[in-house]
GULUMGU-870140 format. One record per residue: z, x, y of N, C-alpha, C, CB in turn; residue in three letters; residue number from 1. Coordinates in Angstrom, 2 decimals, decimal comma, always signed. Each point is the difference from the previous one (the first is absolute). Glycine has a CB too. Example, Ala and Ser with C-alpha at 12.3 -4.5 7.8 and 13.67 -1.06 7.14 Angstrom:
BEGIN
     n_zz     n_xx     n_yy    ca_zz    ca_xx    ca_yy     c_zz     c_xx     c_yy    cb_zz    cb_xx    cb_yy  vexmi  milum
    +7,80   +13,19    -5,69    +0,00    -0,89    +1,19    +0,00    +0,90    +1,20    +1,25    -1,89    -1,17    ALA      1
    -1,97    +1,54    +2,22    +0,06    +0,82    +1,19    +0,73    -0,77    +1,09    -2,15    +1,18    -0,63    SER      2
This chain:
BEGIN
     n_zz     n_xx     n_yy    ca_zz    ca_xx    ca_yy     c_zz     c_xx     c_yy    cb_zz    cb_xx    cb_yy  vexmi  milum
    +7,79   -24,59   -85,56    +0,06    +1,33    +0,58    -0,16    -0,11    +1,51    -0,93    +1,03    -2,13    MET      1
    +1,74    -0,29    +2,86    -0,01    -0,05    +1,46    -1,12    +0,87    +0,57    +2,48    -0,42    -0,01    GLU      2
    -3,20    -0,08    +0,98    -1,10    +0,74    +0,63    +0,57    +1,04    +0,97    -1,54    -2,00    -0,23    ALA      3
    +0,89    +3,14    +0,28    +0,37    +1,05    +0,93    -0,76    -0,19    +1,30    +0,49    +1,59    -1,91    THR      4
    +0,22    -1,54    +3,02    -0,64    -0,13    +1,30    -0,18    +1,41    +0,56    +1,02    -2,31    +0,41    VAL      5
    -2,25    +2,66    -0,09    -0,29    +1,32    +0,54    +0,06    -0,04    +1,52    -1,43    +0,53    -1,99    LEU      6
    +1,94    +0,55    +2,57    +0,05    +0,07    +1,46    -1,35    +0,49    +0,52    +2,50    +0,46    -0,05    ASN      7
    -2,72    -0,53    +1,37    -1,30    +0,39    +0,55    -0,43    +1,43    -0,34    +0,46    -1,59    +1,84    PRO      8
    +0,49    +2,51    -1,89    -0,34    +1,39    -0,34    -0,50    +0,09    -1,44    +1,71    +0,83    +1,64    THR      9
    -1,02    -1,50    -2,54    -0,41    +0,02    -1,40    -1,40    -0,61    -0,16    +2,42    -0,15    -0,71    GLN     10
    -2,66    -0,96    +1,39    -1,32    -0,63    -0,08    -1,09    +0,91    +0,53    +1,09    -2,23    +0,25    LEU     11
    -0,81    +2,91    +0,86    -0,99    +0,91    +0,58    -0,28    +1,16    -0,95    +0,76    -0,63    +2,31    HIS     12
    +0,29    +1,18    -2,91    -0,20    +1,11    -0,94    -0,82    -0,44    -1,21    +2,16    +0,99    +0,75    LEU     13
    -1,91    -2,18    -1,24    -0,82    -0,51    -1,11    -1,47    -0,06    +0,39    +1,95    -1,34    -0,82    LEU     14
    -2,23    +0,87    +2,03    -1,38    -0,05    +0,47    -0,59    +1,41    +0,10    +0,51    -2,11    +1,27    LYS     15
    +0,28    +3,04    -0,73    -0,47    +1,38    +0,14    -0,28    +0,63    -1,36    +1,32    +0,21    +2,11    MET     16
    -0,42    -0,42    -3,07    -0,20    +0,59    -1,32    -1,20    -0,59    -0,73    +2,45    +0,41    -0,12    PHE     17
    -2,89    -1,57    +0,52    -1,19    -0,58    -0,64    -1,25    +0,83    +0,30    +1,05    -2,29    +0,17    SER     18
    -0,99    +3,12    +0,87    -1,14    +0,85    +0,34    +0,00    +1,31    -0,79    +0,01    -1,00    +2,28    PHE     19
    +1,08    +1,30    -2,94    +0,09    +1,22    -0,80    -0,75    -0,22    -1,31    +2,24    +0,63    +1,04    ALA     20
    -3,40    -0,05    -1,14    -0,84    -0,21    -1,19    +0,15    +1,11    -1,03    -1,60    -1,20    +1,45    LYS     21
    +2,13    +2,33    -1,03    +0,15    +1,12    -0,93    +1,44    +0,48    -0,01    -2,39    +0,69    +0,38    THR     22
    +2,71    +0,10    -1,38    +1,34    +0,60    -0,08    +0,25    +0,91    +1,21    -0,10    -0,11    -2,53    GLU     23
    -0,96    +0,79    +3,00    +0,13    +0,86    +1,17    +0,34    -0,82    +1,25    -1,65    +1,61    -1,03    GLU     24
    +1,02    -2,77    +1,18    +0,33    -0,89    +1,12    +1,48    -0,39    -0,04    -2,37    -0,88    +0,01    ASP     25
    +2,83    +0,51    -1,18    +1,40    -0,39    -0,17    +0,92    +1,15    +0,36    -0,66    -1,60    -1,79    LEU     26
    +0,35    +2,79    +1,32    +0,85    +1,16    +0,28    +0,03    +0,30    +1,50    -0,53    +0,94    -2,28    MET     27
    -0,61    -1,06    +2,96    -0,04    +0,24    +1,45    +0,84    -1,02    +0,75    -2,29    +0,98    -0,25    GLU     28
    +2,23    -2,24    -0,17    +0,79    -1,03    +0,66    +1,50    +0,22    -0,24    -1,92    -1,62    -0,26    MET     29
    +2,27    +1,99    -0,96    +1,41    +0,27    -0,32    +0,51    +1,18    +0,82    -0,33    -0,91    -2,32    LYS     30
    -0,51    +1,94    +2,45    +0,40    +1,17    +0,78    +0,20    -0,37    +1,47    -1,25    +1,49    -1,59    LYS     31
    +0,34    -2,31    +2,13    +0,11    -0,42    +1,40    +1,30    -0,77    +0,23    -2,51    -0,09    +0,18    ALA     32
    +2,86    -0,79    -1,12    +1,26    -0,75    +0,13    +1,20    +0,93    -0,11    -1,13    -2,02    -0,97    LEU     33
    +1,07    +2,98    +0,08    +1,10    +0,96    -0,16    +0,20    +0,81    +1,27    -0,47    +0,12    -2,45    SER     34
    -0,63    +0,35    +3,05    +0,07    +0,76    +1,25    +0,61    -0,87    +1,10    -2,02    +1,39    -0,69    VAL     35
    +1,60    -2,63    +0,77    +0,52    -0,93    +1,01    +1,51    -0,17    -0,13    -2,21    -1,19    +0,01    TYR     36
    +2,68    +0,91    -1,23    +1,43    -0,23    -0,18    +0,82    +1,28    +0,15    -0,56    -1,89    -1,51    PHE     37
    +0,00    +3,02    +1,11    +0,69    +1,28    +0,18    +0,19    +0,28    +1,50    -0,98    +0,88    -2,17    ALA     38
    -0,03    -1,18    +2,96    +0,09    +0,18    +1,45    +1,06    -0,90    +0,61    -2,42    +0,62    +0,05    LYS     39
    +2,50    -1,85    -0,53    +1,03    -0,93    +0,51    +1,40    +0,51    -0,33    -1,60    -1,91    -0,27    ARG     40
    +1,79    +2,42    -0,94    +1,31    +0,54    -0,37    +0,33    +1,21    +0,87    -0,31    -0,81    -2,37    VAL     41
    -0,67    +1,67    +2,57    +0,21    +1,19    +0,85    +0,38    -0,41    +1,42    -1,65    +1,28    -1,41    GLU     42
    +0,96    -2,25    +1,96    +0,30    -0,48    +1,36    +1,42    -0,59    +0,07    -2,46    -0,47    +0,37    ASP     43
    +2,84    -0,30    -1,38    +1,34    -0,60    -0,02    +1,08    +1,08    -0,11    -0,94    -2,08    -1,06    GLU     44
    +0,69    +3,09    +0,23    +0,98    +1,09    -0,12    +0,11    +0,78    +1,31    -0,50    +0,17    -2,47    MET     45
    -0,63    +0,07    +3,13    +0,04    +0,66    +1,30    +0,85    -0,80    +0,99    -2,28    +0,99    -0,44    ASP     46
    +2,12    -2,31    +0,43    +0,78    -0,85    +0,91    +1,48    +0,08    -0,32    -1,96    -1,55    +0,23    ALA     47
    +2,31    +1,56    -1,52    +1,42    +0,12    -0,38    +0,59    +1,33    +0,47    -0,44    -1,47    -2,00    LEU     48
    -0,32    +2,55    +1,90    +0,46    +1,30    +0,48    +0,22    -0,04    +1,51    -1,23    +1,16    -1,89    TRP     49
    +0,25    -1,72    +2,60    +0,09    -0,05    +1,46    +1,18    -0,86    +0,47    -2,49    +0,32    +0,12    GLU     50
    +2,80    -1,36    -0,87    +1,12    -0,87    +0,35    +1,35    +0,56    -0,45    -1,56    -1,93    -0,16    GLN     51
    +1,53    +3,01    -0,60    +1,24    +0,59    -0,49    +0,58    -0,71    -1,22    +0,43    +0,73    +2,30    GLY     52
    -1,20    -1,63    -2,88    +0,46    -0,73    -1,19    -0,10    +0,88    -1,24    -0,72    -2,17    +1,05    VAL     53
    -0,25    +3,07    -1,05    -0,22    +0,90    -1,14    +0,13    +1,43    +0,49    -1,54    -1,66    -1,15    TRP     54
    +2,09    +2,54    +0,29    +0,19    +1,40    +0,39    +0,00    +0,88    -1,25    +1,32    -0,69    +2,05    ASN     55
    -1,13    +2,00    -1,84    +0,00    +0,94    -1,12    +1,09    -0,30    -1,02    -0,92    +1,72    +1,54    ASP     56
    +2,08    -2,17    -1,06    +1,10    -0,31    -0,93    -0,39    -1,14    -0,94    +1,66    +0,77    +1,73    GLU     57
    -2,30    -1,79    -1,20    -0,43    -1,12    -0,85    -1,08    +0,46    -0,98    +0,56    -1,63    +1,84    LYS     58
    -1,44    +2,50    -1,39    -1,01    +0,56    -0,90    +0,67    +0,69    -1,18    -1,59    +0,30    +1,93    ASN     59
    +2,55    +0,55    -1,64    +0,71    +0,73    -1,05    +0,72    -0,94    -0,95    +0,27    +1,92    +1,56    GLU     60
    +0,35    -2,96    -1,02    +0,72    -0,97    -0,83    -0,96    -0,70    -0,97    +1,67    -0,33    +1,85    ALA     61
    -2,85    -0,02    -1,36    -0,99    -0,67    -0,86    -0,49    +0,96    -1,08    -0,70    -1,48    +1,92    VAL     62
    +0,49    +2,72    -1,56    -0,46    +0,98    -0,98    +1,01    +0,21    -1,12    -1,31    +1,13    +1,80    LEU     63
    +2,58    -1,27    -1,49    +1,06    +0,22    -1,00    +0,39    -1,27    -0,74    +0,82    +1,85    +1,42    LYS     64
    -1,33    -3,00    -0,98    +0,37    -1,27    -0,60    -0,58    -0,14    -1,40    +0,12    -1,02    +2,28    GLU     65
    +0,71    +0,51    -3,18    -0,42    -0,22    -1,38    -0,47    -1,44    -0,13    +1,63    +1,75    -0,88    HIS     66
    -2,93    -1,96    +0,71    -0,56    -1,34    +0,04    -0,39    -0,54    -1,38    -0,82    +0,53    +2,28    LEU     67
    +1,01    +0,25    -3,31    -0,39    -0,45    -1,34    +1,00    -1,02    -0,54    -1,11    +2,21    -0,43    ARG     68
    +0,61    -3,15    -0,29    +0,85    -0,99    -0,63    +0,65    +0,62    -1,23    -1,45    -1,90    +0,85    THR     69
    +2,78    +1,80    -0,97    +0,64    +0,61    -1,17    -0,40    -0,75    -1,28    +1,93    +0,75    +1,43    PRO     70
    -2,11    +0,01    -2,49    -0,33    -0,61    -1,28    +1,27    -0,51    -0,65    -1,99    +1,51    -0,27    TYR     71
    +1,86    -2,67    -0,35    +1,14    -0,56    -0,71    -0,14    +0,37    -1,46    +0,23    -1,92    +1,65    GLU     72
    +0,86    +2,30    -2,25    -0,04    +0,36    -1,42    +0,75    -0,99    -0,81    -0,18    +2,36    +0,58    GLU     73
């Protein structure tokens, strides 16, 4: 079996999660990570708007896009 090599971020998160002793601790850490990544996505989308890469037309196209995988019968 091949060993998995963890990157520095993964190693740091493992160390951080070792301090979570309760379910509440875990939930708080998960929420903090979610807030962090949501902010990064928001910042990236703002940059795309400012650069003119993203606009209302693209928003509408995404809203109308059918993303479900068709079922095979």
